[in-house]
N, C-alpha and C positions, 0 to 999 in steps of 0.2 A: 504495499499500499505505501501511497506515495506521502512524502511526508510535506504536506502543505507549508508550513510555515519554516521548514528549511528552506524549500525552495523560496518562497515568498524572501527570505533575510538571505540568501545568496544573488537573489534580483536586485535588492536593496544596492548591498554591498559592490557587484559590477556596474550598477549605474553612476555610484559615488567616484569608483576608479577609472571609468570612461569621461565622465564629465570634467573629473581634474585634470585628464591626460587628454582632451580638448582644449581647456584652457590652454596649457602649458604648450600645445602643439599649434592652436590656432593664434591664438590672442597674443603669447609672451612669446613664441616662436623660437621657445628653448625646452624642448620635450627632455623629459627625463629618462623617455625609455623609447625602444625602438618602433618603428612601423609594425612590426611583425607582433608584437607582446598586444600591441592596441587591437589588431586584425581577430588574435585569438579573444580578448574581452569580450568585444562585439559579438564576436562569431557566439561564444556560449550562452550572450545575452540572448541575442536573435534564437539562438536554437529553444532557450527556456521559455520566451516567449511565446514560440510558436508550439509549443506543447502544453503550456500553460495562458491561454489567450486570456484569458480571464483576469491575469497581472499586467498585461499591457495598461500601460498611460499613456499621455500625451505629451509629459514630460519625460518620457525616456528617452536615452539617447537614440536608441533604434526608429525614434519617430523625428527623430529631427537630424540635422546632417551637422552640424558643427559649433563653434564657438561665434560668438558677439564678438563686433566692430571696437575698435580701438576709439577711447573719444579725441584723438589727437585729430583723426580725421573727419570729414563732415561723411553724412551717409546717405548711401543709396538705396532705393529698395526696388526691387527685383519683379518686375511685371509680373513673369511668369517664375516662380521659384526654381534656383541650381539643385538639383537634387542630388543625393547621393546614390552609389551604385550600392547594390548587391554584390556578393561574394560568392565564388563555389570555388572550389582547391581540386577537384581531381574529375574524373572524366562521369563517374556516377553522378556526382553532385551536377554536373554540366547538364547530364541526361536529364535529370530532373526537373531543371527548369525547361528544358526544351518540352517534357512533356506537358508541365502545367501551363504554359504558353499555347501550347498545340490544343488543350483543352479547351483554352480560353477564346481560340481562335477559329473554334467549330471544323478542325479537321482542314481549312484553306493550307495553302501552298504556300511558303514566304523563303524568303531568301535573307542573306546575310551580309552587315558589314562587320571586318575583324579592325580593330583599331589598338598598336601599341598602346599601353596604360601608362602616361609619362608621371614622375614622381616630381612634381613640378608645385605649382600655384594655380589652382583657375580662377578664371577672370573672365567677366563681360565688358565686348565693348560694343557700344551703342552710336551708331551712325544716323547723323541727318541731313538731310539733301548730298549724300555722298562724301560727308565730313568726320570727323573723329568729333563724339561732344563729350562724352561719355566712357570712365575709365573704372571699372568696380572691381573691388573681390568676391569670392563668393561668400565671405562670411559666414554669418548662421544661414543661409540658401534662402531665407529671404530679404534683409538688409545685408551691403556690406559695407566697404570702406572706400569714400570716392579717392583715388589715386589716379586722376587721368592725367596728371600732369608729369608723374614717373612713368606711366605707361607711354607717353609720348616719345619718352626718351629711348624705347627700346626700335630700333631701327627696323626688325621686320613686321612691326607693328603700322599699318599703312595710315598716314594720317587723313588721307583718301582715296577714294575708291574710286578705279574708274571700271563702266559699262554699267547696265541695266540693272537698275538694283531700286529696292522701296522708299519710299522716302523717308522713314524712319524703322530701324531694323538692327538687330542685337545679334554678335558673333560670341560664342564662348572658344575661349582656348586656354590652355596651359602655360603658363609663364614658365621656362625651365633653364639653368646653367648645366652646360656641360660637363663633364670629369676633368678634362684639362682646364676650362675657365675654373674650375674652383679650387686645382692645385696654384696656380697662379695666384689665383686672390689671397689663398693660405698665405703663400709663399712672401707677397708683399704682407701680407699683416703681421706674418710672424717678424718680420724684419723692421717692424715698427712698434713691435713688443705687444699689438694687438689681439685679444682671443681668437681663437680659427674657428672656422665653422665645422661643424660636424658632417653634412654630407650637402648634396649639392637643392636638396629641397629647401632647407633650413637657410641654405646661401640664397637662395632665390626670394624666397618671402621675404625674407629679411632686407633683399635688395629694393622688391616694390613698395615697401612702406615705410621708408626713408622719408622723415619729412623735409628733406633737401634732396629735390629733382637731380640734385649734382653728383649725388651721391651716387643716385641711380643709375643716371650716363655715363659712371664710371667704373660700375659693374658687366663681366660679359653676360646678358640676359638675351633671351632667344622666345622664341614661340611657334608653337604650333596651334594651328584652329582647327577644332573640330566638330562642330555644332554651329545651324543656327538658332537663336535663341526664341527670338520672334520675330514678326515682321508687320507693319502696318497692312501693306497690300499683299496678303496672301498667295494669291495670281501669278505676282512677282516671283515667287521663290519656286524650287523643284519640292517636288512629293516626295521624294528619297531619299536616304540620308547619301546612298555612293554619289547618287547627281548633285547632292548639296553641296559635297566636299568638292566637287569637282567647277562646280559654280563659285565656291569660296576660292579658289584657287585662281579661276580667271578673273576673279573680283579686284584680284592681288594678294589676297590672306596666304601668310603660308602653311600649308598642308603635309603633316608626314606620310611622306613617299613610302611608307611602309606599309601605311593602309590598304585594305584588300577587299575587292568583292568574293563573296562566297556563295556557293548552292546548298549546301547542307550541310548536316554536323559532322561528318567525318573530316566535310572539309576544313573546317575549323578546329577539329581536334589536330590535323595535319599540322594546318598554320602554327599552332599553338606549340607543337612539340620542336618543331623547327625553330621555334623564338628559344625554347628552355634550354635549347643545346649550346645556342649562339647569342643570347643576350649581354652576354658579357663582352661583346664585340663592338657593340653600340656605344657613340661619344656620351651617353646621356645614360641615367639613372630610368629601369623599366621594369616594373613591377609585376606585370601581367598581360593580360590582353582584352581588350573590351570588345563583346559580343553584341550588336545591336540587332535586332531587326529591321528590316530595310526599309519597308514601308513605312509611312506616315502614318498613313491611314490606320494601317494594323498596329501601329505603335497608340494612336489615338483609342484605338478599340481596348489593348490590352490594359490601359491607363498605370495606374499610381498603386502601389501597396504601404501604407505608412508610409515614408518619405523617400521612397525610392521607386523608379521605373519598373513595373514589368518587364518592359521589351529591351532590356539591355541588362548585361551581367558583365562584372569584372572576373574574369577567369585567371586566379593568381598563380606565379609562378610556385615552385614549390620549396619549402621551407630552408632558410641554410641556416648550419647548424655550426656548432664552434663549442670548446671546450677550454673550461675555466675555473679557477677554485672559488669555492662557495666562503668568503668571508667571515659573514653573519648573517644572522637573521633578524631582521627590524620590523618593528609591531606600529602601525598607523592605527589610532583610535580613529575612530567613524563617529560621523553625525549621532546612530543610535549608540555608540558603545562601543560597536563591535571591533574587536580588536583583528587587524588584518596584517597576516604576516604577509612580510618581502624579502627578497634575495638581495644579497648586497655582496653583489662580484669583484671578482678581481677585472678593472677593465678589460674589455675583450673589445675586437673589431669584428662584427660580422655583415658584409655586405655593405660598408661603407658607412657604417653606425657603431659607434664607440658604445656599448652595453656595460652599466654598471650596476641596474637593478633589473629583478624580475619578478614577477607575480608568481604567488607561491598558494592561492586562492584559499586555504585554511589547513586549519591541525591534521585534519583526518587528511585530504590530501598529501600533506606532506608524511605522517606517518604510512601512508598506502606505499608510498615509492620511495620509501628508506631513506629521505633525505637527512643528511648530519651535517652540521657547521664543520668545515675545514675539508668536506668533501672536495674533490675534482667532479663537475656538473658539465653534464651535456647542455647549451644553452641554444633556443631553436629561435629563429625569428620566422613563426608560420607565416605565409604572405607576406614576406618580407616588411611585417610590419611589430609588433609586441613583441617583446621577448618572454617565453618562460620557460622554465628549469623541467628538462624532458625527463632528466634523474640523473641519477650518481652515477660516477664510472668506479663501482666497486673494487674492480683490480686495483686500483691504485691507491685504495687505503695503507694509512701508515699505523691507524690503532689510535691515532692521537684527535682521531676525529667524534667528536660528541653530538648527540641526542639532541634536538628540540622540544623544548616545555614552553608552553604558552605559561606566562609570570601569574604569579595569584595576587600580582597589586598591579593595578594599573600603571605604566611606565611615564603616566605624565601627571596625574593627580594621586600616585600611591592608594587610591581608594582600591576598594573590593573587587576583585573579581571572580564571575560564575558563569558555569557553561548550563543554561535551562534547557533540561532534559529534552530530548528527540530534537534539539538545533546543533548546527555543524559550528559553530563559532560562539567564543567566548566572550562575556561582556563585561564592561567597566559599568558597575550599578550606581556610580556617583553621579547623578545629576547634574552636580553642580562641577565636574571634570570641564577642565577651561579648554582640552580636544574637542570635545563634544561641544561646548560652546563656541568654540570657533570655524567647525564644521558648520553648524546649526546657523552662525551668525551668516557665511556667507552663502546659506541655501534660502533664510531669511530677506536678503536684501538681492537676490539673483531677480534676471528679467522675467522668470516661470511665478516667481511667488510677487514679493512687493516690489519689483522694479524698481530699485532705487538707485539711482544714474549716480558713477561717481564712487561708489562704495564698493570696491573692487577688493581683493583679495588681500592685498599690502595695506590697505586702510584697516580694513577689518583688525589685522595682524597688530596694527599698530594702536587702537584701538583698546584689543584686550590687553597689549602689553602696558599702556599707560591706566590699565583700571578705568576707564571712561565708561565701558559698560559691563553688567554683571547681567543679563540675559537681554533675549532679543526685542523684548520692548524700550531696553536703553537708552537706544537710536534713534527713540522720540524725544529725548529729555536730554539729547547734545547741546549742547551753548557755543557760539562763534567764539567763544575765548577756546574754549576746550579741543576745539577742533584745528584752530589757528597753532596750536602749543604742540601738533603732530607735525613728522618729519613731511617737507618738500609741500606745505599747505600755505597757499598764498589767499589773498581776500576775495580775488575773484571764484576760484576752486571752491574754497569753503561757502561762499555764496551759493554755488550751484548745487553743492550736495545739501545744505538746508533748504533749499527749495523741491530738490527731489522728494526728500525727507518728508515736507509738507503735502507737496502731493500726492504722495503714496497715501497719505490717512485717506485718497476716498476711493481706493480699490477696491471694487467689490469684493463680498464676502468670500466668494470664492479662492479668490487671491490669500486672503487671514488663513485657511482653513489648511490651506496648500502651505501655508507659510511658516505655520505652526511647529510641523516637523514630527508630525503623527504618525509613529510606527504605521507602514504598510497604507498611508493614506495618499494615494497621487493625486494628480491634476482630477482625472475622472469622478475618483471616488470623493473627491471634494466638493466637485460641482453637483454630485447627486446630494450630497450633505445639507450645502446653501439652499439647493433647489426645495429639498424634505421640512428644514426645521428653521429656515430665514433669520436665522441668527447664533450669534456665537451662545448667548446665553438658554439658547432652548438644545442646541446641541450638548451644550455640557451638562443638561439635567435628563437625559435620555435614558434609560435604562439600557442593558444590552439587548433584552427583548425587543423595544422599540428600535434600536439600530439595526437592528434583521429586519423589522418589516419595509426597510430601504434595500429598491431594487438593486441587484447584485452586491449585496452586503452580507457575507456570512458571519459565522461565531467567532472566528479567528480575529477578522478586520475588526469587528463590532469589540469583541475583548480590548483590542490594542485601542481604540478611539475611549470606551468606557474606563479602563484604568487612565488612560491620560489625562483625564477629568477629574479625577479623584486624586491627584497629587497637587498638594498646598501651594507647591511653587509653582505648578504650571495655572492654575487659578490666579497667583500672584501676577503672573505675567498678563493673562487677561485683564485684570480688572486695571494696570499700570497702561494698556491699551486704550484701553476704554476712556482714563485720567485725559489722557492724551488727543482725543477724539479721533480715535481708529475708526473707521465705517465697521460695524460687528454687526449689520443687520441690513438686511432687505424688503422691502414691499411683500408681505406675506399674500396679500391679495391679486399682486401682479401675478406670481408663481403659481397660484391654484386658479387663473383664470384660464392657464393653459390647455387647450381641447384634451391632449395627451397623459396629464399628469396622472403620475401612478402607474402607468403602461409600459411592463417590457416589452424591450423586442431582440429579436437577434436574426439578423438577415443570411441564408446558407444559399449557397449556387449564384450564377451571374445574373445578375440584371440587364433586361435590353435597352431600358430608357435611363440608366444611370447608375454610377458607380456604388460599390458598395458604401466606400466613405462618405457618397452625396446623400445616401438614400439615408444613412445612421446620422447626419447633419438636420436633415429635413424632422425626422422622428425628434429630433432634442429643441430643434427649435419651436416645435408644436409642444415640449415640455414632457413630452418620454422619453425613456431610457435605454440605450444601446449598450443589449449584452453582446458577449462573444461566445458565451455558453447556453445552451437549453439546462433549465434548473425548473426547478416548479412553479418558480416566483415569475417563469416567462409568461404573460400574457399572450406573443404572438409569434410565431415563428413564420418571416418572410421566405417562400422559397422560388430560388431563381432557376436557371436552366443546367445541368448538372451536382444537384445538391448533394454535401457530406453526407457525413454520419450524425449531423444534427437533425435530421431528417429522422432518422433511427429513434434520436432519443425524445425526438418529440410528438412520436406516437406511441413510446412507450407509457410516455408521463401523459397522454392524452391533450398534450397542446396544441391551442387551436392552429392550423394552418393557413396562409394566405397566400394564395397566387399572386403573381407582380399586379395583374391589371387591380385584383380585388385591394392590394395595397397600396394602390395609385389611387383606387375610389377613397378608401380611409383618410387616405391624409386630402384629399380635395375636401370631401365633408368635414374632419379636423380643420382645414384653414378656413371655410367657411364660418364655422362657429366662436374660432378663434379672433374674426374680423367685428 
């Protein structure tokens, strides 16, 4: 039987790790781990969420693309999101992807375009009347940084395009630095006593995101363009990816010459294998092959799942391994008190990246692999991204190695550590632990929570070290004088932070609930709680039984919420938020007026008129709940073409089923009632 609590806990731990390394990678351009270990974390998280779809939340890293822009640049909103790609790592997974899209396309014949996957920085170029007007980074996929002036310095980016083209359109590409370019840059930096770049990707990202365009101009940057983002005049652009690449080349954009048009999956596999063997001959870093369905019409029909297109996948090259010594096992204390072990390694170069740390997952995993401090260990960059310790080289043991034991006291606060029955992680149970407060404060001010601009990781650390805040509510009691006392704080920056703090008081109730950091409560659950209880006070008074009456909330989540509000310290935080005039309730009559309130829907199969995400959005707009699994609380199962096992489950429970036509009719009637 699956231990749902342990699974939920692992999901939370993975999300925290991925979010942290997203920030280090995309925002700071200073990663602490390689790309391969990051892929491994994301892959594990995605696999768990696929197996337990009820755990998927809108704020999960799998639902999102990357990290947010830096404050130093202007912000550009992408009219069409710049999505991330799903990964496959072997032929079996590639065939599974092919089967999924074949089923969705109802047996239609389709061909492919295969493109080398560059290891650089994704950017979007907007052209108006033939002239480059805006250049932006991908950022979080929806908003990026305005780096137009820097991109203008890259000679392979045309400032003006020639040929017939729409009045306004966007081209997407990857800015990169060659291996030789990185060597020369690092040689020059070494002579000047400056820190060196670890790999070409970091060098390219750091170069594009310089405040002084002259620095960017001095760096050996290049670009390959790979897609048309959007165009105002659709008739002026091709309707297939292969023709689109030719069209871009004709307009003057640089396109990778190794891209190719392939007829079937066997040709894709052959192309992939050829580059597995000779990828090191390329002048730039390449970590796989991007496989795309050629037809734009088919791409549109396949749509998007989460934040990834169904019509494309990254076929990653095999993992690269190296052997190094495990110097020690460190402990990172998470927001919920979990003690997360990580490997501290003798630095080793793997595929161009210097690896100093790797994930060890949990105590049970360390025991299962018999990993000991002092071991020589095999370190793997799976898919060329985040490193993981595969296991020890037992034959090289000297007898001086020592087994790992989880500390009996928290390494940060010296508080007691316990391992709850049935869970895989030990926890610090001191609610006042500084490490937990640090992680909780970062979560509280983040974009997915209270969205307090200007209060990032370093500011949170400085506030804690100065003793300015003792809990998350303390943010609202900061004074101008206190903020000015922090490092690198000037009048303008302090004014911006104070304005952002004041603006956050009006965030909707769902954000407040999400920001509190209640275990097992992500955005979607917070949304259900806000809609059901309408105020923090009503939520705090709810019994376990009342909580389980909320659609999609089971006993484990109900227990977590109930226990949270039984702690006096948490009630004290709520009271401080109230005294600071933070928005803690919403108009109940508005929520109750929604026509589908109290009804839970689950969608299975493929709908002809809309995607599943669009259907779920319509359900939520009308007050209903959109679940991912059929339970006794499910009101309706919406059945599309090729339904899965959810239909069998609904039949066994006697859940009412709706055809797509019946579902559309129900939505129309609900919309009329809600007018």
